[in-house]
N, CA, C and O atoms as CSV, one atom per row, in Angstrom:
chain,resi,resn,atom,element,x,y,z
A,1,MET,N,N,-37.705,3.605,48.507
A,1,MET,CA,C,-37.238,3.767,47.226
A,1,MET,C,C,-35.569,3.834,47.844
A,1,MET,O,O,-35.101,4.515,48.757
A,2,THR,N,N,-35.017,2.974,47.062
A,2,THR,CA,C,-33.375,3.186,47.605
A,2,THR,C,C,-32.650,4.167,46.812
A,2,THR,O,O,-32.800,4.584,45.664
A,3,LYS,N,N,-31.702,4.457,47.879
A,3,LYS,CA,C,-31.032,5.664,47.294
A,3,LYS,C,C,-29.907,5.257,46.528
A,3,LYS,O,O,-29.276,4.270,46.907
A,4,LYS,N,N,-29.498,5.990,45.314
A,4,LYS,CA,C,-28.538,5.287,44.524
A,4,LYS,C,C,-27.197,6.501,44.705
A,4,LYS,O,O,-27.376,7.718,44.759
A,5,SER,N,N,-26.187,5.969,44.761
A,5,SER,CA,C,-25.080,6.903,44.765
A,5,SER,C,C,-24.609,7.006,43.492
A,5,SER,O,O,-24.872,6.054,42.757
A,6,ALA,N,N,-23.997,7.891,43.048
A,6,ALA,CA,C,-23.185,8.584,41.736
A,6,ALA,C,C,-21.973,7.247,41.606
A,6,ALA,O,O,-21.313,6.783,42.537
A,7,VAL,N,N,-21.947,6.921,40.469
A,7,VAL,CA,C,-20.702,6.037,40.081
A,7,VAL,C,C,-19.743,6.698,39.197
A,7,VAL,O,O,-20.089,6.922,38.037
A,8,LEU,N,N,-18.527,7.051,39.621
A,8,LEU,CA,C,-17.910,7.849,38.941
A,8,LEU,C,C,-16.308,7.148,38.689
A,8,LEU,O,O,-15.700,6.515,39.552
A,9,LEU,N,N,-15.865,7.402,37.447
A,9,LEU,CA,C,-14.803,6.965,36.831
A,9,LEU,C,C,-13.634,7.396,37.579
A,9,LEU,O,O,-13.624,8.441,38.229
A,10,PRO,N,N,-12.549,6.520,37.483
A,10,PRO,CA,C,-11.232,7.116,37.885
A,10,PRO,C,C,-10.983,8.792,37.715
A,10,PRO,O,O,-10.660,9.584,38.601
A,11,LYS,N,N,-11.270,9.088,36.133
A,11,LYS,CA,C,-10.863,10.802,35.897
A,11,LYS,C,C,-11.739,11.598,36.375
A,11,LYS,O,O,-11.456,12.775,36.595
A,12,THR,N,N,-12.953,11.088,36.617
A,12,THR,CA,C,-13.845,12.107,37.039
A,12,THR,C,C,-14.080,12.401,38.852
A,12,THR,O,O,-14.545,13.324,39.522
A,13,THR,N,N,-13.369,10.825,39.194
A,13,THR,CA,C,-13.189,11.290,40.623
A,13,THR,C,C,-11.921,11.915,40.843
A,13,THR,O,O,-11.807,12.228,42.028
A,14,HIS,N,N,-10.957,12.205,40.170
A,14,HIS,CA,C,-9.933,12.970,40.456
A,14,HIS,C,C,-10.100,14.088,40.012
A,14,HIS,O,O,-9.107,14.761,40.289
A,15,ILE,N,N,-10.891,14.701,39.422
A,15,ILE,CA,C,-11.745,16.093,39.003
A,15,ILE,C,C,-11.947,16.543,39.986
A,15,ILE,O,O,-11.322,17.488,40.469
A,16,LEU,N,N,-13.325,15.668,40.738
A,16,LEU,CA,C,-13.856,16.226,42.111
A,16,LEU,C,C,-12.810,16.344,42.808
A,16,LEU,O,O,-12.591,17.510,43.136
A,17,GLU,N,N,-11.801,15.320,43.299
A,17,GLU,CA,C,-10.742,15.224,44.359
A,17,GLU,C,C,-9.679,16.882,44.341
A,17,GLU,O,O,-9.237,17.478,45.323
A,18,THR,N,N,-9.531,17.250,42.859
A,18,THR,CA,C,-9.001,18.103,42.830
A,18,THR,C,C,-9.480,19.601,43.313
A,18,THR,O,O,-8.959,20.489,43.988
A,19,VAL,N,N,-10.888,19.415,42.543
A,19,VAL,CA,C,-11.836,20.708,43.166
A,19,VAL,C,C,-11.892,20.853,44.703
A,19,VAL,O,O,-12.092,21.971,45.176
A,20,GLY,N,N,-11.678,19.470,45.738
A,20,GLY,CA,C,-11.834,19.496,47.048
A,20,GLY,C,C,-10.382,20.021,47.469
A,20,GLY,O,O,-10.275,20.756,48.451
A,21,ASP,N,N,-9.354,19.670,46.779
A,21,ASP,CA,C,-8.243,20.282,47.371
A,21,ASP,C,C,-8.287,21.758,47.017
A,21,ASP,O,O,-7.820,22.487,47.892
A,22,GLN,N,N,-8.703,22.301,46.031
A,22,GLN,CA,C,-8.777,23.963,45.526
A,22,GLN,C,C,-9.337,24.554,46.610
A,22,GLN,O,O,-8.668,25.415,47.181
A,23,ILE,N,N,-10.503,24.261,47.054
A,23,ILE,CA,C,-11.360,24.414,48.016
A,23,ILE,C,C,-10.684,25.069,49.276
A,23,ILE,O,O,-10.757,26.202,49.751
A,24,LYS,N,N,-9.803,23.606,49.746
A,24,LYS,CA,C,-9.416,23.650,51.187
A,24,LYS,C,C,-8.178,24.494,51.016
A,24,LYS,O,O,-7.795,24.987,52.077
A,25,LEU,N,N,-7.390,24.812,49.863
A,25,LEU,CA,C,-6.381,25.826,49.900
A,25,LEU,C,C,-6.915,26.941,49.906
A,25,LEU,O,O,-6.258,27.841,50.430
A,26,ALA,N,N,-8.028,27.222,49.439
A,26,ALA,CA,C,-8.609,28.486,49.398
A,26,ALA,C,C,-8.715,29.086,50.575
A,26,ALA,O,O,-8.287,30.198,50.886
A,27,ARG,N,N,-9.607,27.912,51.564
A,27,ARG,CA,C,-9.695,28.140,52.736
A,27,ARG,C,C,-8.745,28.534,53.558
A,27,ARG,O,O,-9.067,29.472,54.287
A,28,LEU,N,N,-7.474,28.042,53.698
A,28,LEU,CA,C,-6.265,28.045,54.237
A,28,LEU,C,C,-5.319,29.165,53.809
A,28,LEU,O,O,-4.315,29.533,54.419
A,29,ARG,N,N,-5.852,29.698,52.541
A,29,ARG,CA,C,-4.740,31.339,52.285
A,29,ARG,C,C,-5.749,32.343,52.758
A,29,ARG,O,O,-5.339,33.491,52.589
A,30,ARG,N,N,-6.929,32.268,53.292
A,30,ARG,CA,C,-7.797,32.820,53.958
A,30,ARG,C,C,-7.758,32.882,55.568
A,30,ARG,O,O,-8.507,33.560,56.271
A,31,LYS,N,N,-6.928,32.198,55.915
A,31,LYS,CA,C,-6.591,31.633,57.306
A,31,LYS,C,C,-7.930,31.755,58.009
A,31,LYS,O,O,-8.141,32.439,59.010
A,32,LEU,N,N,-8.756,31.050,57.397
A,32,LEU,CA,C,-10.156,30.070,58.104
A,32,LEU,C,C,-10.099,28.908,58.704
A,32,LEU,O,O,-9.440,27.981,58.234
A,33,SER,N,N,-10.846,28.805,59.919
A,33,SER,CA,C,-10.805,27.659,60.445
A,33,SER,C,C,-11.936,26.465,59.713
A,33,SER,O,O,-12.967,26.864,59.173
A,34,GLY,N,N,-11.677,25.360,59.764
A,34,GLY,CA,C,-12.813,24.732,59.237
A,34,GLY,C,C,-13.692,24.629,59.964
A,34,GLY,O,O,-14.575,23.904,59.507
A,35,GLU,N,N,-13.940,25.116,61.155
A,35,GLU,CA,C,-15.165,25.190,62.019
A,35,GLU,C,C,-16.021,26.438,61.831
A,35,GLU,O,O,-17.202,26.553,62.158
A,36,MET,N,N,-15.159,27.453,61.191
A,36,MET,CA,C,-15.794,28.965,60.999
A,36,MET,C,C,-16.166,28.785,59.602
A,36,MET,O,O,-17.145,29.455,59.275
A,37,VAL,N,N,-15.582,27.964,58.569
A,37,VAL,CA,C,-16.232,27.909,57.476
A,37,VAL,C,C,-17.599,27.040,57.289
A,37,VAL,O,O,-18.458,27.335,56.457
A,38,ALA,N,N,-17.697,25.718,58.345
A,38,ALA,CA,C,-19.082,25.280,58.370
A,38,ALA,C,C,-19.616,25.932,59.061
A,38,ALA,O,O,-20.632,26.277,58.457
A,39,GLU,N,N,-19.605,26.366,60.010
A,39,GLU,CA,C,-20.654,27.474,60.591
A,39,GLU,C,C,-21.165,28.589,59.686
A,39,GLU,O,O,-22.377,28.732,59.526
A,40,ARG,N,N,-20.330,29.337,59.124
A,40,ARG,CA,C,-20.754,30.325,58.019
A,40,ARG,C,C,-21.732,29.582,56.863
A,40,ARG,O,O,-22.678,30.158,56.328
A,41,ALA,N,N,-21.340,28.239,56.589
A,41,ALA,CA,C,-21.766,27.812,55.346
A,41,ALA,C,C,-23.191,26.986,55.746
A,41,ALA,O,O,-23.830,26.515,54.805
A,42,GLY,N,N,-23.711,26.795,57.155
A,42,GLY,CA,C,-24.644,26.687,57.802
A,42,GLY,C,C,-24.370,24.770,57.384
A,42,GLY,O,O,-25.384,24.176,57.020
A,43,ILE,N,N,-23.154,24.020,57.457
A,43,ILE,CA,C,-23.418,22.724,57.297
A,43,ILE,C,C,-22.437,22.222,58.567
A,43,ILE,O,O,-21.828,23.068,59.223
A,44,GLY,N,N,-22.342,21.027,58.819
A,44,GLY,CA,C,-21.339,20.796,59.830
A,44,GLY,C,C,-20.090,20.344,59.092
A,44,GLY,O,O,-19.911,20.235,57.879
A,45,ARG,N,N,-19.086,20.053,60.334
A,45,ARG,CA,C,-17.414,20.115,59.887
A,45,ARG,C,C,-17.137,18.877,59.201
A,45,ARG,O,O,-16.266,18.866,58.331
A,46,ASN,N,N,-17.887,17.661,59.543
A,46,ASN,CA,C,-17.351,16.513,58.786
A,46,ASN,C,C,-18.372,16.490,56.940
A,46,ASN,O,O,-18.233,15.677,56.027
A,47,THR,N,N,-19.118,17.458,56.998
A,47,THR,CA,C,-19.487,17.860,55.528
A,47,THR,C,C,-18.603,18.571,54.825
A,47,THR,O,O,-18.466,18.385,53.615
A,48,LEU,N,N,-17.786,19.617,55.615
A,48,LEU,CA,C,-16.670,20.456,55.045
A,48,LEU,C,C,-15.632,19.169,54.964
A,48,LEU,O,O,-15.440,18.883,53.782
A,49,ILE,N,N,-15.141,18.587,55.579
A,49,ILE,CA,C,-14.298,17.658,55.579
A,49,ILE,C,C,-14.423,16.846,54.304
A,49,ILE,O,O,-13.463,16.432,53.654
A,50,SER,N,N,-15.716,16.660,54.009
A,50,SER,CA,C,-16.022,15.578,52.959
A,50,SER,C,C,-16.185,16.435,51.330
A,50,SER,O,O,-16.391,15.794,50.299
A,51,ILE,N,N,-16.071,17.707,51.349
A,51,ILE,CA,C,-16.272,18.811,50.395
A,51,ILE,C,C,-14.979,18.939,50.188
A,51,ILE,O,O,-14.757,19.014,48.980
A,52,GLU,N,N,-13.666,19.020,51.077
A,52,GLU,CA,C,-12.359,19.135,51.048
A,52,GLU,C,C,-11.643,17.879,50.321
A,52,GLU,O,O,-10.521,17.914,49.814
A,53,GLN,N,N,-12.376,16.935,50.361
A,53,GLN,CA,C,-11.712,15.268,50.039
A,53,GLN,C,C,-12.148,15.190,48.788
A,53,GLN,O,O,-11.568,14.436,48.007
A,54,GLY,N,N,-13.475,16.111,48.291
A,54,GLY,CA,C,-13.915,15.927,47.154
A,54,GLY,C,C,-14.954,14.462,46.446
A,54,GLY,O,O,-15.093,13.876,45.373
A,55,LYS,N,N,-15.562,14.401,48.038
A,55,LYS,CA,C,-16.647,13.066,47.966
A,55,LYS,C,C,-17.965,13.227,47.036
A,55,LYS,O,O,-18.607,14.229,47.348
A,56,PRO,N,N,-18.362,12.696,46.276
A,56,PRO,CA,C,-19.316,12.612,45.465
A,56,PRO,C,C,-20.581,12.835,46.085
A,56,PRO,O,O,-21.294,13.691,45.560
A,57,THR,N,N,-21.086,12.125,47.288
A,57,THR,CA,C,-22.000,12.183,48.047
A,57,THR,C,C,-22.479,13.684,48.654
A,57,THR,O,O,-23.661,13.877,48.940
A,58,VAL,N,N,-21.608,14.566,48.797
A,58,VAL,CA,C,-22.107,15.790,49.118
A,58,VAL,C,C,-22.864,16.789,48.224
A,58,VAL,O,O,-22.319,17.171,47.189
A,59,SER,N,N,-24.144,17.255,48.577
A,59,SER,CA,C,-24.878,18.020,47.475
A,59,SER,C,C,-23.931,19.153,46.881
A,59,SER,O,O,-22.860,19.551,47.339
A,60,ILE,N,N,-24.552,19.530,45.836
A,60,ILE,CA,C,-23.569,20.820,44.937
A,60,ILE,C,C,-23.980,21.868,45.605
A,60,ILE,O,O,-23.220,22.830,45.496
A,61,GLY,N,N,-25.302,22.102,46.535
A,61,GLY,CA,C,-25.788,23.230,47.075
A,61,GLY,C,C,-25.079,23.655,48.235
A,61,GLY,O,O,-25.288,24.737,48.783
A,62,HIS,N,N,-23.875,22.447,48.781
A,62,HIS,CA,C,-23.294,22.653,50.225
A,62,HIS,C,C,-21.759,22.776,49.434
A,62,HIS,O,O,-20.905,23.442,50.019
A,63,TYR,N,N,-21.538,22.383,48.614
A,63,TYR,CA,C,-20.210,23.034,47.570
A,63,TYR,C,C,-20.406,24.538,47.522
A,63,TYR,O,O,-19.473,25.234,47.922
A,64,LEU,N,N,-21.881,25.313,46.929
A,64,LEU,CA,C,-21.820,26.467,46.352
A,64,LEU,C,C,-21.841,27.062,47.834
A,64,LEU,O,O,-21.061,28.007,47.950
A,65,ASN,N,N,-22.602,26.711,49.088
A,65,ASN,CA,C,-22.159,27.642,50.218
A,65,ASN,C,C,-20.957,27.983,50.655
A,65,ASN,O,O,-20.563,29.056,51.113
A,66,VAL,N,N,-20.239,26.672,50.419
A,66,VAL,CA,C,-18.856,27.182,50.932
A,66,VAL,C,C,-18.062,28.125,50.550
A,66,VAL,O,O,-17.426,28.981,51.165
A,67,LEU,N,N,-18.242,27.713,48.836
A,67,LEU,CA,C,-17.463,28.573,47.780
A,67,LEU,C,C,-18.030,30.171,48.068
A,67,LEU,O,O,-17.276,31.075,47.705
A,68,LYS,N,N,-19.249,30.519,48.667
A,68,LYS,CA,C,-20.181,31.513,48.990
A,68,LYS,C,C,-18.999,32.471,50.165
A,68,LYS,O,O,-18.491,33.583,50.029
A,69,VAL,N,N,-18.903,31.547,51.180
A,69,VAL,CA,C,-18.126,31.680,52.283
A,69,VAL,C,C,-16.741,32.335,52.059
A,69,VAL,O,O,-16.230,33.308,52.614
A,70,LEU,N,N,-16.344,31.624,51.209
A,70,LEU,CA,C,-14.911,31.861,50.771
A,70,LEU,C,C,-14.845,33.229,49.442
A,70,LEU,O,O,-13.797,33.711,49.014
A,71,GLY,N,N,-15.914,33.530,49.106
A,71,GLY,CA,C,-15.950,34.333,47.902
A,71,GLY,C,C,-15.784,33.982,46.826
A,71,GLY,O,O,-15.341,34.788,46.009
A,72,LEU,N,N,-16.023,32.918,46.524
A,72,LEU,CA,C,-15.338,32.203,45.097
A,72,LEU,C,C,-16.912,31.673,44.325
A,72,LEU,O,O,-16.832,30.982,43.309
A,73,GLU,N,N,-18.140,32.006,44.822
A,73,GLU,CA,C,-19.502,31.406,44.215
A,73,GLU,C,C,-19.497,31.861,43.189
A,73,GLU,O,O,-20.161,31.191,42.397
A,74,LYS,N,N,-18.881,33.051,42.617
A,74,LYS,CA,C,-19.275,33.026,40.877
A,74,LYS,C,C,-18.274,32.424,40.125
A,74,LYS,O,O,-18.436,32.506,38.908
A,75,ASP,N,N,-17.310,31.857,40.508
A,75,ASP,CA,C,-16.561,30.599,40.150
A,75,ASP,C,C,-17.325,29.512,39.137
A,75,ASP,O,O,-17.074,29.063,38.018
A,76,LEU,N,N,-18.209,29.357,39.951
A,76,LEU,CA,C,-19.266,28.429,39.668
A,76,LEU,C,C,-19.808,28.413,38.223
A,76,LEU,O,O,-19.918,27.398,37.536
A,77,LEU,N,N,-20.169,29.812,37.809
A,77,LEU,CA,C,-20.713,30.365,36.624
A,77,LEU,C,C,-19.928,30.135,35.438
A,77,LEU,O,O,-20.408,30.193,34.306
A,78,ALA,N,N,-18.583,29.844,35.723
A,78,ALA,CA,C,-17.823,29.400,34.583
A,78,ALA,C,C,-17.953,28.217,34.030
A,78,ALA,O,O,-17.455,27.901,32.950
A,79,LEU,N,N,-18.661,27.469,34.777
A,79,LEU,CA,C,-18.720,26.168,34.435
A,79,LEU,C,C,-19.718,25.854,32.912
A,79,LEU,O,O,-20.792,26.419,32.700
A,80,ALA,N,N,-19.114,24.902,32.029
A,80,ALA,CA,C,-19.601,25.228,30.706
A,80,ALA,C,C,-19.904,26.434,29.847
A,80,ALA,O,O,-20.586,26.361,28.825
A,81,LYS,N,N,-19.393,27.492,30.287
A,81,LYS,CA,C,-19.488,28.783,29.750
A,81,LYS,C,C,-19.051,28.709,28.213
A,81,LYS,O,O,-19.785,29.041,27.283
A,82,ASP,N,N,-17.861,28.267,28.098
A,82,ASP,CA,C,-17.334,27.943,26.666
A,82,ASP,C,C,-17.297,26.737,26.412
A,82,ASP,O,O,-16.357,25.963,26.590
A,83,ASP,N,N,-18.305,26.536,25.992
A,83,ASP,CA,C,-19.205,25.205,25.487
A,83,ASP,C,C,-18.642,24.967,23.659
A,83,ASP,O,O,-19.476,24.737,22.784
A,84,ASP,N,N,-17.455,25.052,23.419
A,84,ASP,CA,C,-16.794,24.614,22.171
A,84,ASP,C,C,-17.398,23.712,21.320
A,84,ASP,O,O,-17.577,23.944,20.124
A,85,LEU,N,N,-17.868,22.231,22.136
A,85,LEU,CA,C,-18.285,21.282,21.122
A,85,LEU,C,C,-19.769,21.708,20.715
A,85,LEU,O,O,-20.302,21.546,19.618
A,86,GLY,N,N,-20.330,22.313,21.908
A,86,GLY,CA,C,-21.760,22.736,21.784
A,86,GLY,C,C,-22.234,23.481,20.465
A,86,GLY,O,O,-23.228,23.242,19.780
A,87,ARG,N,N,-20.909,24.794,20.234
A,87,ARG,CA,C,-21.087,25.579,19.338
A,87,ARG,C,C,-20.776,25.108,18.147
A,87,ARG,O,O,-21.220,25.720,17.175
A,88,LYS,N,N,-20.022,24.027,17.953
A,88,LYS,CA,C,-19.646,23.115,16.668
A,88,LYS,C,C,-20.965,22.718,16.197
A,88,LYS,O,O,-21.638,23.032,15.216
A,89,LEU,N,N,-21.147,21.876,17.259
A,89,LEU,CA,C,-22.533,21.380,16.406
A,89,LEU,C,C,-23.835,22.440,16.294
A,89,LEU,O,O,-24.739,22.215,15.490
A,90,GLN,N,N,-23.841,23.215,16.874
A,90,GLN,CA,C,-25.007,24.463,16.541
A,90,GLN,C,C,-24.361,24.814,15.158
A,90,GLN,O,O,-25.022,24.598,14.142
A,91,ASP,N,N,-23.523,25.167,15.098
A,91,ASP,CA,C,-22.661,26.102,13.964
A,91,ASP,C,C,-22.694,24.847,12.721
A,91,ASP,O,O,-22.545,25.348,11.606
A,92,ALA,N,N,-22.800,23.865,12.707
A,92,ALA,CA,C,-22.866,22.591,11.940
A,92,ALA,C,C,-24.383,22.168,11.376
A,92,ALA,O,O,-24.664,21.562,10.342
A,93,GLY,N,N,-25.248,22.689,12.399
A,93,GLY,CA,C,-26.740,22.652,11.908
A,93,GLY,C,C,-27.312,21.322,12.525
A,93,GLY,O,O,-28.337,20.893,11.996
A,94,LEU,N,N,-26.728,20.553,13.673
A,94,LEU,CA,C,-26.904,19.513,13.878
A,94,LEU,C,C,-28.205,19.653,14.786
A,94,LEU,O,O,-28.247,20.647,15.511
A,95,SER,N,N,-28.967,19.014,14.810
A,95,SER,CA,C,-30.310,18.950,15.614
A,95,SER,C,C,-29.992,18.046,17.356
A,95,SER,O,O,-29.675,16.974,17.872
A,96,THR,N,N,-30.179,18.739,17.491
A,96,THR,CA,C,-30.023,17.844,19.231
A,96,THR,C,C,-31.346,17.885,19.808
A,96,THR,O,O,-32.212,18.755,19.718
A,97,LYS,N,N,-31.336,16.440,20.604
A,97,LYS,CA,C,-32.701,16.267,21.412
A,97,LYS,C,C,-32.957,17.015,22.375
A,97,LYS,O,O,-31.967,17.096,23.101
A,98,GLU,N,N,-33.940,17.698,22.798
A,98,GLU,CA,C,-33.850,18.497,24.431
A,98,GLU,C,C,-34.126,17.449,25.334
A,98,GLU,O,O,-34.410,18.038,26.377
A,99,ARG,N,N,-34.207,16.219,25.539
A,99,ARG,CA,C,-34.244,15.360,26.070
A,99,ARG,C,C,-33.946,13.951,25.639
A,99,ARG,O,O,-34.169,13.615,24.476
A,100,ALA,N,N,-33.417,13.050,26.586
A,100,ALA,CA,C,-32.692,11.963,25.852
A,100,ALA,C,C,-34.125,11.014,25.732
A,100,ALA,O,O,-35.172,11.521,26.135
A,101,PRO,N,N,-34.135,9.858,25.261
A,101,PRO,CA,C,-35.718,9.372,25.039
A,101,PRO,C,C,-35.566,8.501,26.352
A,101,PRO,O,O,-34.530,8.192,26.941
A,102,LYS,N,N,-36.876,8.191,26.649
A,102,LYS,CA,C,-37.281,7.531,27.996
A,102,LYS,C,C,-36.822,6.003,27.682
A,102,LYS,O,O,-36.800,5.551,26.537
A,103,LYS,N,N,-36.469,5.288,28.802
A,103,LYS,CA,C,-35.855,3.869,28.698
A,103,LYS,C,C,-37.681,2.914,28.832
A,103,LYS,O,O,-38.693,3.410,29.328
A,104,ASN,N,N,-37.584,1.837,28.362
A,104,ASN,CA,C,-38.774,0.940,28.439
A,104,ASN,C,C,-38.413,0.142,29.460
A,104,ASN,O,O,-39.164,-0.758,29.835
Protein backbone atom coordinates (compact mmCIF):
# COMPACT_ATOMS: atom_id res chain seq x y z
CA MET A 1 0.00 0.00 0.00
CA THR A 2 1.46 3.34 -1.04
CA LYS A 3 1.25 6.29 1.29
CA LYS A 4 -0.60 9.27 -0.15
CA SER A 5 0.21 12.80 0.90
CA ALA A 6 -2.38 15.52 1.20
CA VAL A 7 -2.90 17.73 -1.84
CA LEU A 8 -3.53 21.26 -0.64
CA LEU A 9 -4.77 24.27 -2.53
CA PRO A 10 -2.60 27.41 -2.33
CA LYS A 11 -5.00 29.11 0.08
CA THR A 12 -4.96 26.09 2.39
CA THR A 13 -1.17 25.87 2.18
CA HIS A 14 -0.98 29.53 3.20
CA ILE A 15 -3.16 28.85 6.26
CA LEU A 16 -0.90 25.99 7.35
CA GLU A 17 2.21 28.13 6.82
CA THR A 18 0.62 30.89 8.92
CA VAL A 19 -0.02 28.38 11.73
CA GLY A 20 3.63 27.34 11.54
CA ASP A 21 4.76 30.97 11.72
CA GLN A 22 2.53 31.56 14.74
CA ILE A 23 3.92 28.51 16.51
CA LYS A 24 7.48 29.69 15.83
CA LEU A 25 6.68 33.18 17.13
CA ALA A 26 5.13 31.69 20.28
CA ARG A 27 8.30 29.67 20.84
CA LEU A 28 10.54 32.68 20.33
CA ARG A 29 8.43 34.87 22.64
CA ARG A 30 8.96 32.27 25.35
CA LYS A 31 12.70 32.30 24.60
CA LEU A 32 12.73 28.54 24.09
CA SER A 33 15.24 26.96 21.75
CA GLY A 34 14.11 24.65 18.99
CA GLU A 35 16.05 21.79 20.56
CA MET A 36 14.35 22.35 23.92
CA VAL A 37 10.82 22.40 22.44
CA ALA A 38 11.51 19.38 20.24
CA GLU A 39 12.85 17.40 23.20
CA ARG A 40 9.92 18.32 25.44
CA ALA A 41 7.45 17.48 22.67
CA GLY A 42 9.11 14.12 22.04
CA ILE A 43 9.93 14.90 18.42
CA GLY A 44 13.06 15.47 16.39
CA ARG A 45 14.42 18.93 15.62
CA ASN A 46 13.65 18.40 11.90
CA THR A 47 10.01 17.68 12.74
CA LEU A 48 9.80 20.94 14.70
CA ILE A 49 11.31 22.78 11.73
CA SER A 50 8.67 21.19 9.49
CA ILE A 51 5.92 22.28 11.91
CA GLU A 52 7.23 25.84 11.98
CA GLN A 53 7.29 25.82 8.17
CA GLY A 54 3.69 24.58 8.05
CA LYS A 55 4.45 21.32 6.25
CA PRO A 56 1.31 19.21 5.68
CA THR A 57 3.23 15.94 6.16
CA VAL A 58 3.55 16.36 9.94
CA SER A 59 0.87 14.62 11.99
CA ILE A 60 -1.58 16.72 13.94
CA GLY A 61 -0.46 14.86 17.06
CA HIS A 62 3.00 16.39 16.71
CA TYR A 63 1.47 19.83 16.24
CA LEU A 64 -0.56 19.26 19.43
CA ASN A 65 2.50 18.13 21.41
CA VAL A 66 4.35 21.32 20.43
CA LEU A 67 1.33 23.44 21.34
CA LYS A 68 1.23 21.68 24.72
CA VAL A 69 4.88 22.49 25.37
CA LEU A 70 4.10 26.14 24.57
CA GLY A 71 1.00 26.10 26.81
CA LEU A 72 -1.30 26.64 23.83
CA GLU A 73 -2.96 23.22 23.51
CA LYS A 74 -6.39 24.60 24.43
CA ASP A 75 -6.25 26.86 21.36
CA LEU A 76 -6.92 23.73 19.31
CA LEU A 77 -10.32 23.44 21.01
CA ALA A 78 -11.38 26.67 19.30
CA LEU A 79 -11.36 24.96 15.90
CA ALA A 80 -14.86 24.72 14.44
CA LYS A 81 -16.35 25.85 17.75
CA ASP A 82 -18.43 28.59 16.19
CA ASP A 83 -19.85 26.70 13.23
CA ASP A 84 -22.10 29.38 11.70
CA LEU A 85 -22.83 27.43 8.51
CA GLY A 86 -23.64 24.25 10.44
CA ARG A 87 -26.00 26.14 12.72
CA LYS A 88 -27.76 27.78 9.78
CA LEU A 89 -28.22 24.38 8.14
CA GLN A 90 -29.53 22.96 11.39
CA ASP A 91 -31.91 25.87 11.87
CA ALA A 92 -33.15 25.49 8.30
CA GLY A 93 -34.02 21.87 9.07
CA LEU A 94 -31.87 20.50 6.29
CA SER A 95 -30.76 16.95 6.81
CA THR A 96 -27.15 16.06 6.42
CA LYS A 97 -25.82 12.57 5.96
CA GLU A 98 -23.56 11.34 8.69
CA ARG A 99 -21.17 9.81 6.19
CA ALA A 100 -20.41 10.57 2.60
CA PRO A 101 -21.63 8.00 0.11
CA LYS A 102 -19.17 5.24 -0.76
CA LYS A 103 -17.43 5.38 -4.10
CA ASN A 104 -17.85 2.36 -6.33
